[in-house]
C-alpha positions in Angstrom: -29.3 -6.1 -43.2 -31.2 -5.3 -46.4 -28.0 -5.3 -48.4 -26.9 -8.6 -47.0 -30.3 -9.9 -48.0 -29.5 -8.7 -51.6 -26.2 -10.5 -51.4 -27.8 -13.9 -50.6 -30.5 -13.3 -53.3 -27.8 -12.7 -55.9 -26.0 -15.8 -54.7 -29.1 -18.0 -55.0 -29.9 -16.6 -58.4 -26.3 -17.4 -59.4 -26.6 -21.0 -58.1 -29.9 -21.5 -59.9 -28.8 -20.3 -63.2 -25.3 -21.8 -63.4 -24.9 -25.5 -62.8 -21.1 -24.9 -62.7 -20.2 -21.6 -61.0 -17.7 -19.7 -63.1 -14.7 -18.3 -61.3 -14.2 -14.6 -61.5 -10.8 -13.5 -62.6 -11.5 -9.8 -63.3 -9.6 -7.5 -61.1 -12.0 -5.7 -58.8 -12.3 -1.9 -58.6 -10.3 -0.3 -55.8 -12.2 0.5 -52.6 -13.8 3.9 -52.3 -12.3 6.4 -49.8 -14.2 6.5 -46.5 -14.4 8.9 -43.6 -12.3 7.5 -40.8 -15.0 7.8 -38.1 -15.9 5.6 -35.2 -18.8 3.2 -36.0 -20.9 4.5 -33.1 -21.0 8.0 -34.8 -22.6 6.6 -37.9 -26.3 6.3 -38.7 -27.6 2.8 -38.4 -29.9 3.2 -41.4 -27.9 4.8 -44.2 -29.9 6.8 -46.7 -28.0 6.2 -50.0 -29.8 4.1 -52.6 -29.3 0.4 -52.5 -26.5 -0.9 -54.8 -27.3 -3.4 -57.4 -26.8 -7.1 -56.5 -23.2 -8.3 -57.0 -22.7 -9.9 -60.4 -20.3 -12.6 -61.3 -17.4 -11.0 -63.3 -16.4 -12.4 -66.6 -14.2 -15.5 -66.5 -10.5 -14.8 -66.8 -8.0 -16.7 -68.8 -6.2 -19.3 -66.6 -2.9 -21.1 -66.9 -3.1 -24.6 -65.3 -0.4 -25.2 -62.7 0.9 -21.7 -62.9 3.1 -21.0 -59.8 4.4 -17.4 -60.2 2.9 -14.4 -58.4 1.0 -13.0 -61.4 -2.2 -15.1 -61.1 -5.0 -15.6 -61.7 -5.1 -18.0 -58.7 -8.2 -20.1 -58.3 -9.8 -19.8 -54.9 -13.0 -21.4 -53.6 -14.9 -19.9 -50.6 -16.8 -22.8 -49.1 -19.5 -21.2 -46.9 -22.8 -22.1 -45.3 -25.9 -20.1 -46.5 -28.7 -22.5 -45.6 -30.3 -21.7 -49.0 -32.7 -24.7 -48.7 -34.4 -22.7 -45.9 -34.7 -19.5 -47.9 -38.1 -18.5 -49.4 -37.8 -15.8 -52.1 -41.4 -14.9 -51.5 -40.9 -14.4 -47.8 -37.3 -13.1 -47.7 -36.4 -13.6 -44.1 -33.0 -15.1 -43.6 -32.5 -17.8 -41.0 -30.2 -16.5 -38.3 -27.7 -19.3 -38.9 -27.2 -17.9 -42.4 -25.7 -14.7 -41.1 -22.2 -16.0 -40.3 -21.7 -17.1 -43.9 -23.1 -13.9 -45.3 -21.0 -11.7 -43.0 -17.9 -13.8 -44.0 -18.7 -13.4 -47.7 -19.2 -9.6 -47.3 -15.9 -9.2 -45.6 -14.2 -11.4 -48.2 -15.6 -9.2 -51.0 -14.1 -6.1 -49.4 -10.7 -7.8 -49.3 -11.0 -8.7 -53.0 -11.4 -5.0 -53.8 -7.8 -4.6 -52.5 -6.2 -7.8 -53.9 -2.6 -7.2 -55.2 -2.9 -10.3 -57.5 -5.5 -11.6 -59.9 -7.8 -14.0 -58.3 -10.4 -16.3 -59.9 -12.9 -16.7 -57.0 -15.8 -19.1 -56.8 -18.3 -19.1 -54.0 -19.6 -22.6 -53.2 -22.3 -23.3 -50.7 -21.4 -25.8 -48.0 -24.4 -28.1 -47.8 -26.0 -28.9 -44.5 -27.0 -32.4 -45.6 -24.2 -35.0 -45.2 -25.1 -36.8 -48.4 -25.2 -33.6 -50.4 -21.9 -32.6 -49.0 -20.3 -35.9 -50.0 -21.7 -35.5 -53.5 -20.1 -32.0 -53.6 -16.7 -33.5 -52.8 -17.2 -36.4 -55.3 -18.3 -34.0 -58.1 -14.8 -32.6 -58.6 -16.0 -29.0 -58.2 -13.6 -28.3 -55.4 -10.7 -29.9 -57.3 -10.4 -26.9 -59.6 -9.3 -24.7 -56.7 -5.7 -24.1 -55.8 -6.8 -22.6 -52.5 -9.9 -23.4 -50.5 -11.0 -21.1 -47.7 -13.5 -22.7 -45.3 -15.6 -24.5 -44.2 -16.4 -22.2 -41.2 -18.1 -25.1 -39.4 -16.0 -27.8 -37.7 -18.1 -30.7 -38.8 -17.0 -30.5 -42.5 -13.4 -29.3 -42.1 -11.9 -32.8 -41.4 -13.4 -34.2 -44.6 -12.2 -31.3 -46.7 -8.7 -31.5 -45.1 -8.4 -35.2 -46.0 -9.2 -34.4 -49.6 -6.9 -31.4 -50.0 -4.1 -33.4 -48.4 -4.3 -35.9 -51.2 -4.8 -33.3 -53.9 -2.0 -31.1 -52.6 -4.3 -28.1 -52.4 -3.9 -25.3 -49.8 -6.7 -25.2 -47.2 -7.2 -22.1 -45.0 -9.3 -22.8 -42.0 -10.5 -19.4 -40.8 -12.6 -20.3 -37.7 -12.0 -23.9 -36.4 -9.4 -24.1 -33.5 -9.3 -27.9 -33.3 -6.0 -29.5 -32.3 -4.6 -32.2 -34.5 -7.4 -32.3 -37.0 -5.1 -33.4 -39.8 -1.6 -34.9 -40.2 1.0 -34.9 -43.0 -0.8 -31.9 -44.5 1.7 -29.0 -44.9 -0.8 -27.1 -47.0 -3.3 -26.9 -44.1 -3.2 -23.5 -42.4 -5.2 -23.0 -39.2 -5.9 -19.2 -38.8 -7.7 -19.6 -35.5 -5.4 -20.4 -32.6 -6.0 -23.7 -30.7 -6.6 -24.2 -27.0 -2.9 -25.1 -26.7 -1.9 -21.7 -28.1 -4.3 -19.9 -25.6 -2.9 -21.9 -22.6 0.7 -21.1 -23.8 0.0 -17.4 -24.1 -1.6 -17.3 -20.6 1.4 -19.1 -19.0 3.9 -16.9 -20.7 2.1 -13.8 -19.4 1.8 -15.2 -15.9 5.4 -16.4 -15.8 6.7 -13.0 -17.0 5.5 -11.7 -13.6 5.6 -14.6 -11.3 7.7 -17.7 -10.5 6.1 -21.2 -10.9 5.3 -21.7 -7.2 3.0 -18.7 -7.3 0.8 -20.1 -10.2 -2.0 -22.6 -9.6 -4.0 -24.5 -12.3 -7.7 -24.9 -11.5 -10.3 -27.1 -13.3 -12.9 -29.8 -12.9 -12.1 -33.4 -13.2 -13.5 -33.7 -16.8 -11.2 -30.8 -17.9 -7.9 -32.2 -16.8 -6.9 -32.9 -20.4 -6.2 -29.2 -20.7 -3.7 -29.0 -17.9 -0.8 -30.6 -19.9 -0.9 -27.6 -22.3 -0.3 -25.3 -19.4 2.4 -27.5 -17.9 4.2 -27.9 -21.2 4.3 -24.2 -21.7 5.7 -23.7 -18.2 8.3 -26.4 -18.8 9.5 -24.6 -21.9 10.2 -21.5 -19.7 12.0 -23.5 -17.1 11.3 -23.9 -13.4 9.3 -26.2 -11.2 6.0 -27.9 -12.1 2.8 -25.8 -11.5 0.5 -26.7 -8.7 -2.9 -28.2 -9.7 -6.3 -28.0 -8.0 -8.8 -30.5 -9.6 -12.4 -30.3 -8.4 -15.2 -32.8 -8.7 -17.4 -32.4 -11.8 -20.6 -32.2 -9.7 -20.9 -29.1 -7.7 -18.1 -26.6 -6.9 -16.6 -28.9 -4.3 -15.5 -26.0 -2.0 -16.5 -27.8 1.1 -13.8 -30.4 0.6 -11.1 -27.9 -0.6 -9.5 -25.1 1.3 -8.7 -22.6 -1.4 -6.7 -20.5 1.0 -4.1 -23.2 1.2 -3.1 -22.4 -2.4 -2.6 -18.6 -1.8 1.0 -17.5 -1.1 1.1 -15.3 1.9 2.5 -11.9 1.3 3.0 -12.6 -2.4 0.8 -12.5 -5.5 -0.9 -15.7 -6.5 -2.2 -16.3 -10.1 -4.9 -18.9 -10.7 -5.2 -20.2 -14.2 -8.6 -21.6 -15.0 -8.9 -23.2 -18.5 -12.6 -23.7 -18.2 -15.6 -22.2 -20.1 -18.5 -24.7 -20.1 -20.1 -23.6 -16.9 -20.6 -19.9 -15.9 -21.9 -21.1 -12.6 -18.6 -22.9 -11.8 -16.6 -19.8 -12.7 -18.9 -17.6 -10.6 -18.7 -19.9 -7.6 -14.9 -19.9 -7.9 -14.8 -16.1 -7.9 -17.0 -15.9 -4.8 -14.9 -18.5 -2.9 -11.7 -16.8 -3.9 -12.9 -13.4 -2.8 -14.1 -15.0 0.5 -10.8 -16.6 1.5 -8.2 -14.3 0.0 -8.5 -11.5 2.6 -5.9 -8.8 1.8 -3.7 -11.2 -0.2 -2.9 -10.2 -3.8 -4.4 -12.6 -6.4 -4.9 -12.6 -10.2 -7.1 -14.9 -12.3 -6.5 -16.0 -15.9 -9.3 -17.5 -17.9 -10.8 -18.2 -21.4 -12.2 -15.9 -24.1 -15.8 -17.1 -23.4 -15.7 -15.3 -20.0 -16.0 -11.9 -21.8 -19.6 -12.9 -22.7 -20.6 -14.0 -19.2 -23.5 -11.9 -18.1 -24.1 -13.0 -14.5 -20.7 -12.0 -13.2 -20.4 -8.7 -11.4 -17.8 -6.4 -12.9 -16.6 -5.7 -9.4 -15.5 -9.3 -9.1 -13.5 -9.1 -12.3 -11.8 -5.9 -11.1 -11.0 -7.1 -7.5 -9.6 -10.4 -8.8 -7.6 -8.8 -11.6 -9.1 -11.1 -14.2 -7.2 -11.7 -17.4 -8.5 -13.7 -20.4 -6.9 -14.9 -23.6 -8.3 -13.7 -27.0 -7.7 -14.4 -30.6 -10.3 -11.9 -31.8 -9.2 -8.6 -30.2 -10.2 -5.7 -32.4 -8.6 -2.4 -31.6 -11.2 0.1 -32.7 -8.8 3.0 -32.0 -6.8 1.9 -35.1 -7.5 3.9 -38.3 -7.6 0.7 -40.5 -10.2 -0.9 -38.2 -12.4 2.2 -38.2 -12.1 2.5 -42.0 -13.1 -1.2 -42.5 -16.2 -0.9 -40.2 -17.3 2.4 -41.8 -17.0 1.0 -45.4 -18.7 -2.2 -44.4 -21.7 -0.3 -43.0 -21.8 1.9 -46.1 -21.8 -1.0 -48.5 -24.0 -3.5 -46.7 -26.2 -1.4 -44.3 -25.3 -3.4 -41.2 -22.4 -3.6 -38.7 -19.5 -6.0 -39.3 -19.4 -8.8 -36.9 -16.5 -11.2 -36.1 -17.2 -13.3 -39.2 -16.9 -10.2 -41.4 -13.5 -9.6 -40.0 -12.5 -13.2 -40.5 -13.7 -13.1 -44.1 -11.8 -10.0 -44.8 -8.6 -11.2 -43.1 -8.7 -14.7 -44.7 -8.9 -13.4 -48.2 -6.5 -10.5 -47.7 -4.0 -12.8 -46.1 -4.2 -15.3 -49.0 -3.9 -12.5 -51.6 -0.9 -10.9 -49.9 0.9 -14.2 -49.5 0.3 -15.1 -53.1 1.6 -11.7 -54.2 4.7 -12.2 -52.2 5.5 -15.9 -52.6 3.1 -17.5 -55.1 1.6 -20.9 -54.3 4.6 -21.9 -52.3 3.7 -19.5 -49.5 3.0 -22.1 -46.8 6.6 -23.0 -46.8 7.5 -19.4 -46.0 5.0 -18.8 -43.2 6.9 -20.2 -40.2 8.3 -17.2 -38.3 6.4 -14.6 -40.3 4.3 -12.0 -38.4 1.4 -10.9 -40.5 -0.5 -7.8 -39.5 -4.3 -8.1 -39.4 -7.3 -6.0 -38.2 -7.6 -8.3 -35.2 -3.9 -8.3 -34.3 -0.8 -10.0 -35.7 -0.8 -13.6 -36.9 2.3 -15.6 -36.2 2.6 -19.1 -37.7 4.3 -22.1 -36.3 4.9 -25.7 -37.6 2.7 -28.1 -35.7 3.8 -31.7 -35.4 1.5 -34.3 -34.0 2.8 -37.3 -32.0 3.4 -39.1 -35.2 5.9 -36.6 -36.4 7.0 -35.1 -33.1 10.6 -36.1 -33.4 11.2 -35.6 -37.1 12.1 -31.9 -36.9 13.5 -30.0 -39.9 11.1 -29.2 -42.7 8.5 -31.9 -41.8 5.3 -30.8 -40.1 1.7 -31.8 -40.0 0.1 -28.4 -40.5 0.6 -24.7 -39.8 -1.2 -22.8 -37.0 -1.5 -19.1 -36.2 -0.5 -19.1 -32.5 -0.8 -15.4 -31.8 -3.0 -14.9 -28.8 -3.6 -11.6 -27.0 -4.0 -11.3 -23.3 -6.8 -8.9 -22.1 -7.3 -7.5 -18.6 -10.5 -6.3 -17.1 -10.3 -2.5 -16.5 -13.0 -0.1 -15.3 -15.2 -0.4 -18.4 -14.3 -3.8 -19.8 -11.5 -6.0 -21.1 -8.5 -4.2 -22.7 -5.4 -5.5 -24.4 -2.3 -5.9 -22.2 0.7 -4.5 -24.0 
């Protein structure tokens, strides 16, 4: 934590002393070798001396409009640090600054391994709407060929509209919104949308069961999610999936006989694309356990279920609960252990999901630039890119406006790779 604090101090010093942040084109030093040990075997308070605050490397020569794979390529990291709430005399970071700091720390580790020359500029994403609009109007973001961020959904649509006009590449590392932009082939959504999660769940369920043994369950206000499941099922062929829609207020079990939806003597899978109410999910589990008897059932749900604290593990086991996940980190992999170990050594704190996202976003951009140059978005469809959190697989997304155009026309690109996890004895594990 202390080293992350140094990171933000250095950033604030840089912001204060340089009205225009200078991009860094110097090639970083290679990463140091690390012991490939599990994070839980490491000390939580490392003893080595604190490293000096990161300095902005010297500006590299740049060639405007250059499109080969030599670089340097101009990248802006647009991240929130909440610097207006930071007091140097009382250096306690607000908790909401941690995602941006973790993301930046992960990004710095990726820069150490970049196969191409990158001119990287870190720009704070302001919290105030007027200040953010001034940032966009200032032209500061116009110098970038690639923008990574913002990591908050409220700003992304504004940035996407601007990059579409400027023909810049925009990597969205965290926001999973469907249809946020149109006619924007340079927009790349790294975080799979709800549609991708529903499709992955239906594919997994249909690999084991026919359509008449799968039931969709949700509340009335959540019915807009069901078409994603039905579309995925239609693509696989077969009859329409049964739907059970419950009233928004209360569980509604008195008016519904859940046993009527269970296939006697066969396995029945219930797909529940719901996450807003832990109480609703808990009541569904209790009712399903009450009525199923000896019948074989499985339940599919959303990533948020993994963080539910009030649900007994025994319920998850008896109901064979599966969830979708776009953030599965296999800590048995040597690359993952090496990243977490080095992160702890460099910053004195554990890497969270934002650190992984920062690392993967920058590493992905650098690897694609090395392979294809600035034309890499055109090459992405069909490519499987290996990351620390699993493979990314990119598809062309067409909104209703361009649904029938086909060919090389698309609105944006989305990573649609979603892992299915199943609850085992000690927690959720990836299903291979």
